[in-house]
C-alpha positions as a Markdown table, in Angstrom:
| # | Residue | x | y | z |
|---|---|---|---|---|
| 1 | Ala | -129.1 | 200.6 | 273.6 |
| 2 | Gly | -131.8 | 203.2 | 273.4 |
| 3 | Ala | -135.4 | 202.5 | 274.5 |
| 4 | Arg | -136.7 | 202.9 | 271.0 |
| 5 | Arg | -135.2 | 202.4 | 267.5 |
| 6 | Val | -136.8 | 203.4 | 264.2 |
| 7 | Gly | -135.9 | 203.1 | 260.5 |
| 8 | Gln | -137.4 | 203.0 | 257.0 |
| 9 | Val | -136.3 | 202.0 | 253.6 |
| 10 | Thr | -137.8 | 201.8 | 250.1 |
| 11 | Ser | -136.5 | 199.3 | 247.6 |
| 12 | Leu | -136.2 | 199.8 | 243.8 |
| 13 | Val | -139.4 | 197.8 | 243.2 |
| 14 | Gly | -141.5 | 200.2 | 245.2 |
| 15 | Val | -141.8 | 198.3 | 248.5 |
| 16 | Thr | -141.3 | 200.4 | 251.7 |
| 17 | Leu | -140.8 | 198.9 | 255.1 |
| 18 | Gly | -140.8 | 201.0 | 258.3 |
| 19 | Ile | -139.8 | 199.4 | 261.6 |
| 20 | Ala | -140.2 | 200.9 | 265.1 |
| 21 | Leu | -138.9 | 198.9 | 268.1 |
| 22 | Asp | -140.1 | 199.9 | 271.5 |
| 23 | Ala | -138.5 | 198.3 | 274.6 |
| 24 | Ala | -141.1 | 199.7 | 277.0 |
| 25 | Ser | -144.1 | 198.1 | 275.3 |
| 26 | Asp | -142.0 | 195.1 | 274.1 |
| 27 | Ala | -143.5 | 195.6 | 270.6 |
| 28 | Ala | -142.4 | 196.1 | 267.0 |
| 29 | Thr | -144.5 | 198.3 | 264.8 |
| 30 | Leu | -144.1 | 197.4 | 261.2 |
| 31 | Thr | -145.4 | 199.5 | 258.3 |
| 32 | Leu | -145.3 | 197.9 | 254.9 |
| 33 | Ser | -146.4 | 199.5 | 251.7 |
| 34 | Gly | -146.3 | 198.7 | 248.0 |
| 35 | Pro | -148.3 | 198.7 | 244.7 |
| 36 | Ala | -152.0 | 198.1 | 245.5 |
| 37 | Gly | -152.6 | 196.2 | 242.2 |
| 38 | Gly | -150.7 | 193.1 | 243.4 |
| 39 | Trp | -149.2 | 191.3 | 246.4 |
| 40 | Phe | -146.0 | 192.6 | 247.9 |
| 41 | Gly | -143.7 | 191.5 | 250.7 |
| 42 | Ala | -140.4 | 192.0 | 252.6 |
| 43 | Gly | -138.2 | 189.2 | 253.9 |
| 44 | Leu | -136.1 | 190.1 | 256.9 |
| 45 | His | -132.4 | 189.3 | 257.5 |
| 46 | Ala | -131.8 | 187.9 | 254.0 |
| 47 | Met | -130.2 | 188.6 | 250.7 |
| 48 | Val | -131.9 | 185.8 | 248.7 |
| 49 | Met | -134.9 | 183.5 | 249.1 |
| 50 | Ala | -132.7 | 180.6 | 249.9 |
| 51 | Asp | -131.8 | 182.3 | 253.2 |
| 52 | Gln | -135.2 | 181.2 | 254.3 |
| 53 | Pro | -136.3 | 184.5 | 255.7 |
| 54 | Tyr | -139.2 | 185.4 | 257.9 |
| 55 | Thr | -141.4 | 187.4 | 255.5 |
| 56 | Leu | -144.3 | 189.8 | 255.7 |
| 57 | Val | -146.8 | 189.6 | 252.8 |
| 58 | Val | -149.7 | 191.8 | 251.9 |
| 59 | Ala | -151.9 | 190.1 | 249.3 |
| 60 | Gly | -155.0 | 192.2 | 248.7 |
| 61 | Glu | -156.9 | 192.3 | 252.0 |
| 62 | Glu | -154.9 | 189.5 | 253.4 |
| 63 | Val | -151.8 | 190.1 | 255.6 |
| 64 | Phe | -149.7 | 187.1 | 256.7 |
| 65 | Glu | -146.3 | 185.8 | 257.7 |
| 66 | Gln | -144.3 | 183.3 | 255.5 |
| 67 | Lys | -141.0 | 181.5 | 255.8 |
| 68 | Leu | -139.6 | 181.4 | 252.3 |
| 69 | Gly | -137.3 | 178.8 | 250.7 |
| 70 | Thr | -138.2 | 175.7 | 252.5 |
| 71 | Cys | -138.2 | 173.3 | 249.5 |
| 72 | Gly | -134.7 | 171.9 | 249.5 |
| 73 | Glu | -132.8 | 172.4 | 246.3 |
| 74 | Glu | -135.6 | 174.4 | 244.9 |
| 75 | Ala | -135.4 | 176.9 | 247.8 |
| 76 | Gln | -134.4 | 179.8 | 245.5 |
| 77 | His | -137.9 | 179.8 | 243.9 |
| 78 | Cys | -140.0 | 178.3 | 246.7 |
| 79 | Ala | -143.0 | 180.2 | 248.2 |
| 80 | Gly | -142.3 | 178.4 | 251.4 |
| 81 | Thr | -144.4 | 177.8 | 254.5 |
| 82 | Arg | -147.2 | 179.9 | 256.0 |
| 83 | Leu | -146.4 | 180.7 | 259.6 |
| 84 | Ala | -148.7 | 181.0 | 262.6 |
| 85 | Ala | -150.1 | 184.5 | 262.9 |
| 86 | Ser | -148.4 | 186.8 | 265.3 |
| 87 | Leu | -149.4 | 190.1 | 263.7 |
| 88 | Thr | -152.1 | 192.6 | 264.8 |
| 89 | Val | -153.2 | 194.8 | 261.9 |
| 90 | Leu | -153.5 | 198.4 | 263.1 |
| 91 | Ser | -154.5 | 200.1 | 259.8 |
| 92 | Asp | -154.9 | 199.2 | 256.1 |
| 93 | Ser | -155.4 | 201.9 | 253.5 |
| 94 | Val | -154.9 | 202.6 | 249.8 |
| 95 | Ser | -153.9 | 206.0 | 248.4 |
| 96 | Gly | -152.6 | 206.9 | 245.0 |
| 97 | Gly | -152.3 | 203.3 | 243.9 |
| 98 | Val | -150.2 | 202.4 | 247.0 |
| 99 | Arg | -151.5 | 200.1 | 249.8 |
| 100 | Thr | -150.1 | 200.7 | 253.3 |
| 101 | Val | -150.5 | 198.3 | 256.2 |
| 102 | Glu | -149.5 | 199.1 | 259.7 |
| 103 | Met | -149.1 | 196.2 | 262.1 |
| 104 | Ser | -147.6 | 195.2 | 265.4 |
| 105 | Arg | -146.2 | 192.1 | 267.1 |
| 106 | Pro | -144.0 | 191.3 | 270.1 |
| 107 | Leu | -140.2 | 191.8 | 269.7 |
| 108 | Lys | -139.6 | 188.1 | 270.3 |
| 109 | Gly | -140.7 | 185.8 | 267.5 |
| 110 | Arg | -143.6 | 183.4 | 268.3 |
| 111 | Thr | -141.5 | 180.5 | 267.1 |
| 112 | Asp | -138.0 | 179.9 | 265.9 |
| 113 | Asp | -139.2 | 180.6 | 262.3 |
| 114 | His | -140.5 | 184.0 | 263.4 |
| 115 | Tyr | -137.8 | 186.7 | 263.3 |
| 116 | Ser | -136.9 | 188.1 | 266.8 |
| 117 | Phe | -136.1 | 191.8 | 267.0 |
| 118 | Ser | -133.4 | 193.1 | 269.4 |
| 119 | Leu | -132.8 | 196.8 | 270.2 |
| 120 | Ala | -129.2 | 196.0 | 271.0 |
| 121 | Ala | -128.4 | 194.0 | 267.9 |
| 122 | Asn | -130.7 | 195.4 | 265.2 |
| 123 | Thr | -129.0 | 198.4 | 263.8 |
| 124 | Thr | -128.7 | 197.3 | 260.1 |
| 125 | Leu | -131.0 | 194.8 | 258.6 |
| 126 | Asn | -130.8 | 193.3 | 255.1 |
| 127 | Leu | -134.1 | 192.8 | 253.3 |
| 128 | Ile | -135.4 | 191.2 | 250.2 |
| 129 | Thr | -138.5 | 192.7 | 248.7 |
| 130 | Ala | -140.8 | 191.6 | 245.9 |
| 131 | Val | -144.0 | 192.5 | 244.1 |
| 132 | Gly | -146.4 | 190.1 | 242.3 |
| 133 | Tyr | -148.6 | 190.1 | 239.2 |
| 134 | Ser | -151.9 | 189.9 | 241.1 |
| 135 | His | -153.2 | 189.7 | 244.6 |
| 136 | Ala | -152.7 | 185.9 | 244.5 |
| 137 | Phe | -149.4 | 185.1 | 246.3 |
| 138 | Gly | -147.1 | 183.4 | 243.7 |
| 139 | His | -144.1 | 184.0 | 241.6 |
| 140 | His | -142.8 | 187.6 | 241.8 |
| 141 | Lys | -143.0 | 190.1 | 239.0 |
| 142 | Ala | -140.0 | 192.0 | 240.3 |
| 143 | His | -137.7 | 191.8 | 243.3 |
| 144 | His | -134.8 | 193.7 | 244.9 |
| 145 | His | -132.8 | 193.7 | 248.1 |
| 146 | Ala | -132.5 | 196.6 | 250.4 |
| 147 | Thr | -130.8 | 197.6 | 253.7 |
| 148 | Leu | -132.6 | 199.2 | 256.5 |
| 149 | Thr | -130.8 | 201.1 | 259.3 |
| 150 | Leu | -132.3 | 201.6 | 262.7 |
| 151 | Thr | -131.4 | 204.6 | 264.7 |
| 152 | Asp | -132.2 | 205.9 | 268.2 |
| 153 | Ala | -135.6 | 207.6 | 268.1 |
| 154 | Ala | -134.4 | 210.1 | 270.7 |
| 155 | Gly | -131.6 | 211.3 | 268.4 |
| 156 | Ala | -128.7 | 209.7 | 270.2 |
| 157 | Pro | -125.6 | 209.1 | 268.0 |
| 158 | Thr | -125.5 | 205.9 | 266.0 |
| 159 | Cys | -122.3 | 204.3 | 264.7 |
| 160 | Val | -122.0 | 204.0 | 261.0 |
| 161 | Cys | -119.4 | 201.6 | 259.5 |
| 162 | Asp | -117.9 | 201.8 | 256.1 |
| 163 | Gln | -118.0 | 198.3 | 254.7 |
| 164 | Gly | -116.6 | 199.2 | 251.4 |
| 165 | Gly | -118.1 | 198.6 | 247.9 |
| 166 | Arg | -119.7 | 195.4 | 246.9 |
| 167 | Gly | -121.0 | 195.7 | 243.3 |
| 168 | Asp | -124.5 | 194.8 | 242.1 |
| 169 | Leu | -125.7 | 192.9 | 239.0 |
| 170 | Cys | -129.1 | 194.3 | 238.0 |
| 171 | His | -131.8 | 194.0 | 235.3 |
| 172 | Asp | -132.4 | 197.0 | 233.0 |
| 173 | Gly | -133.7 | 199.8 | 235.1 |
| 174 | Gly | -131.8 | 198.8 | 238.2 |
| 175 | Thr | -134.2 | 196.1 | 239.4 |
| 176 | Gly | -133.6 | 192.6 | 240.5 |
| 177 | Cys | -130.1 | 193.4 | 241.7 |
| 178 | Ala | -127.9 | 190.9 | 243.5 |
| 179 | His | -124.4 | 190.7 | 244.7 |
| 180 | Phe | -122.1 | 187.8 | 245.7 |
| 181 | Val | -118.7 | 186.6 | 246.7 |
| 182 | Lys | -117.9 | 183.1 | 245.5 |
| 183 | Glu | -116.0 | 180.5 | 247.4 |
| 184 | Cys | -112.9 | 180.8 | 245.3 |
| 185 | Ala | -110.4 | 178.5 | 247.0 |
| 186 | Pro | -107.0 | 179.9 | 248.1 |
| 187 | Pro | -103.8 | 178.3 | 247.1 |
| 188 | Arg | -102.2 | 175.6 | 249.3 |
| 189 | His | -98.7 | 174.7 | 250.2 |
| 190 | Asp | -97.2 | 171.3 | 251.0 |
| 191 | Ala | -95.3 | 170.5 | 254.2 |
| 192 | Ala | -92.1 | 172.0 | 252.8 |
| 193 | Gly | -93.9 | 175.2 | 252.1 |
| 194 | Ala | -93.9 | 174.8 | 248.3 |
| 195 | His | -97.0 | 176.0 | 246.5 |
| 196 | Tyr | -99.1 | 173.5 | 244.6 |
| 197 | Pro | -102.1 | 174.2 | 242.5 |
| 198 | Phe | -105.4 | 173.9 | 244.3 |
| 199 | Gly | -107.2 | 177.1 | 243.5 |
| 200 | Asp | -105.5 | 180.1 | 241.9 |
| 201 | Leu | -108.6 | 182.2 | 241.3 |
| 202 | Leu | -108.4 | 184.0 | 244.7 |
| 203 | Glu | -104.7 | 184.6 | 244.5 |
| 204 | Gln | -105.0 | 185.9 | 241.0 |
| 205 | Arg | -108.0 | 188.1 | 241.8 |
| 206 | Asn | -110.0 | 186.5 | 239.1 |
| 207 | Pro | -112.9 | 188.8 | 238.1 |
| 208 | Ser | -115.4 | 185.9 | 238.5 |
| 209 | Cys | -114.9 | 185.6 | 242.2 |
| 210 | Ser | -117.0 | 188.7 | 243.2 |
| 211 | Ser | -119.8 | 190.8 | 241.8 |
| 212 | Met | -117.6 | 193.8 | 242.4 |
| 213 | Ser | -115.3 | 192.7 | 239.5 |
| 214 | Tyr | -117.6 | 190.3 | 237.6 |
| 215 | Ala | -117.3 | 190.8 | 233.8 |
| 216 | Gly | -120.1 | 188.5 | 232.8 |
| 217 | Gly | -120.9 | 184.8 | 232.9 |
| 218 | Leu | -123.3 | 182.3 | 234.4 |
| 219 | Arg | -124.5 | 184.7 | 237.2 |
| 220 | Cys | -125.9 | 187.0 | 234.5 |
| 221 | Cys | -128.2 | 184.2 | 233.3 |
| 222 | Gly | -130.4 | 183.5 | 236.4 |
| 223 | His | -133.9 | 182.3 | 236.7 |
| 224 | Gly | -136.2 | 183.7 | 234.1 |
| 225 | Arg | -133.5 | 185.6 | 232.2 |
| 226 | Ile | -132.4 | 184.9 | 228.6 |
| 227 | Met | -129.1 | 186.3 | 227.5 |
| 228 | Leu | -129.4 | 187.2 | 223.8 |
| 229 | Asp | -128.4 | 190.1 | 221.7 |
| 230 | Ala | -131.1 | 192.7 | 221.0 |
| 231 | Asp | -131.6 | 191.5 | 217.4 |
| 232 | Gln | -132.2 | 187.8 | 218.4 |
| 233 | Pro | -135.8 | 186.9 | 219.1 |
| 234 | Val | -136.7 | 184.7 | 222.0 |
| 235 | Arg | -138.1 | 181.6 | 220.4 |
| 236 | Pro | -141.1 | 179.8 | 222.1 |
| 237 | Glu | -139.9 | 176.3 | 221.4 |
| 238 | Leu | -138.4 | 174.2 | 224.2 |
| 239 | Leu | -134.7 | 173.5 | 223.7 |
| 240 | Arg | -134.1 | 169.8 | 224.2 |
| 241 | Tyr | -130.6 | 168.5 | 224.4 |
| 242 | His | -128.9 | 165.2 | 225.5 |
| 243 | His | -125.9 | 164.3 | 227.5 |
| 244 | Lys | -123.8 | 161.2 | 226.7 |
| 245 | Tyr | -121.6 | 159.6 | 229.3 |
| 246 | Arg | -119.0 | 156.8 | 229.1 |
| 247 | Phe | -117.9 | 154.9 | 232.2 |
| 248 | Trp | -115.0 | 152.6 | 232.7 |
| 249 | Phe | -115.3 | 150.3 | 235.7 |
| 250 | Glu | -114.1 | 147.1 | 237.3 |
| 251 | Glu | -116.4 | 144.6 | 238.8 |
| 252 | Tyr | -116.4 | 144.5 | 242.6 |
| 253 | Leu | -115.9 | 141.0 | 244.0 |
| 254 | Pro | -116.5 | 140.5 | 247.8 |
| 255 | Ala | -114.3 | 138.2 | 249.8 |
| 256 | Pro | -113.5 | 135.3 | 249.6 |
| 257 | Arg | -114.4 | 134.9 | 245.9 |
| 258 | Ala | -112.2 | 137.9 | 245.1 |
| 259 | His | -108.9 | 136.0 | 244.9 |
| 260 | Ala | -110.3 | 133.5 | 242.5 |
| 261 | Ala | -110.7 | 136.2 | 239.9 |
| 262 | Val | -109.1 | 139.5 | 240.7 |
| 263 | Gln | -106.2 | 140.0 | 243.1 |
| 264 | Ala | -106.4 | 143.4 | 244.6 |
| 265 | Pro | -103.1 | 145.1 | 245.3 |
| 266 | Ala | -104.2 | 146.2 | 248.8 |
| 267 | Ala | -106.1 | 143.0 | 249.7 |
| 268 | Pro | -105.5 | 141.7 | 253.2 |
| 269 | Ser | -103.3 | 138.6 | 253.6 |
| 270 | Gly | -106.3 | 136.5 | 254.6 |
| 271 | Gly | -108.0 | 137.1 | 251.3 |
| 272 | Gly | -110.3 | 140.2 | 251.0 |
| 273 | Ala | -112.5 | 142.0 | 248.5 |
| 274 | Ser | -111.2 | 142.9 | 245.0 |
| 275 | His | -111.4 | 146.7 | 245.8 |
| 276 | Leu | -110.8 | 148.4 | 249.2 |
| 277 | Asn | -110.9 | 152.0 | 250.4 |
| 278 | Leu | -111.7 | 153.5 | 247.1 |
| 279 | Glu | -111.4 | 157.3 | 247.2 |
| 280 | Arg | -113.7 | 159.6 | 245.4 |
| 281 | Ile | -111.6 | 162.1 | 243.5 |
| 282 | Tyr | -113.3 | 165.2 | 242.2 |
| 283 | Tyr | -111.5 | 168.3 | 241.2 |
| 284 | Met | -112.5 | 171.3 | 239.2 |
| 285 | Thr | -110.2 | 173.7 | 237.6 |
| 286 | Glu | -112.2 | 176.6 | 239.0 |
| 287 | Ala | -112.2 | 175.0 | 242.5 |
| 288 | Ser | -115.9 | 175.6 | 243.6 |
| 289 | Ala | -116.3 | 178.9 | 241.8 |
| 290 | Gly | -118.3 | 177.3 | 238.9 |
| 291 | Glu | -116.6 | 179.4 | 236.3 |
| 292 | Tyr | -113.5 | 181.6 | 235.7 |
| 293 | Asp | -112.3 | 184.3 | 233.4 |
| 294 | Val | -109.2 | 184.3 | 231.2 |
| 295 | Pro | -108.4 | 188.0 | 231.1 |
| 296 | Pro | -106.1 | 189.5 | 228.5 |
| 297 | Ala | -102.4 | 189.3 | 229.4 |
| 298 | Phe | -101.9 | 193.1 | 229.3 |
| 299 | Ala | -104.0 | 196.2 | 229.4 |
| 300 | Thr | -104.0 | 198.4 | 226.2 |
| 301 | Pro | -104.3 | 202.1 | 226.1 |
| 302 | Ser | -107.9 | 203.5 | 226.2 |
| 303 | Val | -109.4 | 200.0 | 226.4 |
| 304 | Pro | -110.8 | 199.0 | 229.8 |
| 305 | Leu | -109.7 | 195.6 | 230.9 |
| 306 | Pro | -112.8 | 193.6 | 232.0 |
| 307 | Gly | -112.5 | 192.9 | 235.7 |
| 308 | Tyr | -109.4 | 195.0 | 236.1 |
| 309 | Pro | -110.5 | 198.5 | 235.2 |
| 310 | Ser | -107.5 | 200.3 | 236.7 |
| 311 | Trp | -104.8 | 197.8 | 235.8 |
| 312 | Pro | -101.6 | 199.6 | 234.8 |
| 313 | Leu | -100.1 | 199.5 | 231.3 |
| 314 | Gly | -97.2 | 197.2 | 230.8 |
| 315 | Val | -97.8 | 195.0 | 233.8 |
| 316 | Pro | -98.9 | 191.4 | 233.3 |
| 317 | Thr | -102.4 | 190.6 | 234.7 |
| 318 | Pro | -102.5 | 188.1 | 237.6 |
| 319 | Gly | -101.7 | 184.6 | 236.5 |
| 320 | Thr | -99.8 | 185.8 | 233.4 |
| 321 | Ser | -96.1 | 185.1 | 232.8 |
| 322 | Cys | -94.3 | 186.6 | 229.8 |
| 323 | Thr | -91.0 | 186.0 | 228.1 |
| 324 | Gly | -89.5 | 187.7 | 225.2 |
| 325 | Ser | -90.2 | 191.3 | 224.0 |
| 326 | Cys | -93.2 | 192.0 | 226.1 |
| 327 | Pro | -94.7 | 195.3 | 227.3 |
| 328 | Thr | -93.2 | 197.0 | 230.3 |
| 329 | Pro | -94.3 | 200.0 | 232.3 |
| 330 | Glu | -91.7 | 202.0 | 230.4 |
| 331 | Gln | -92.7 | 200.5 | 227.0 |
| 332 | Pro | -96.4 | 199.6 | 227.4 |
| 333 | Ser | -97.0 | 199.3 | 223.6 |
| 334 | Arg | -94.2 | 196.8 | 222.9 |
| 335 | Phe | -95.6 | 193.5 | 221.8 |
| 336 | Gly | -92.8 | 191.7 | 220.1 |
| 337 | Ala | -93.3 | 188.6 | 217.9 |
| 338 | Asp | -91.6 | 186.5 | 220.6 |
| 339 | Cys | -93.9 | 187.7 | 223.4 |
């Protein structure tokens, strides 16, 4: 690894982070800039707040370090915990409505919650960035992820890897983007090698499994977003709804009273409880994906197929079986009454 690595990136919400790592001085110089009218910050080595990143925050005249997402299930929207200071502010200026703060700190983090930089390992760094409504650190006004690449300051060659496309889901204007790959379960086979249904979404390349092919659904309706047509006003009233559940159950009777009332099929010969070794069975059709698409069986000319934009005509989409007078590559428009 080179003795010095540098890099800079600007996210779509106007937050710029520059990093210079110097092995000789064992120091990281960090330059963070953003809109002067509110707080702004950058979380390192993260794609979402729930990754609990080490985060640099500039809130007016205050500069501090924060660990985001430390509130359990609410981690996605949790401001987190203030960390012990390890930064030395070198300069703080405002020009043209942009505040720029230059700071330094040792390469190794002060605690396990402070990010540790490495000249050998840090070549590409995922970031999350955000800006606030005011100088008071709170819920963000806008956010976006970014990727910062560190190169050798002396100009030595740096390897660049093509990791392929990923697809982003964004707000209007290209802000608040996010990408994902869901845990779509693969199919399974029994001891004889026969396929049995466990999760077909991955095998069928269902569009819901990845943001690269996502055609719309729950992931488009995240925190603070309301999915309505343009001509539907957003009403201020709170929508209240109720769930109704019905449970069927059998009373549990511990041994030895069990045999006086209920004889359990698997009860031990000496007389045991009414119920033993009950398994919890939970199975979702979408197998951990949370949702799934039911695409059209065939593509039609001049009409893009959601999730399968380049799907050939006359070929059934994954998961589709067809009998009768169905389309074929030679006759893509044949849709018989028996298809």
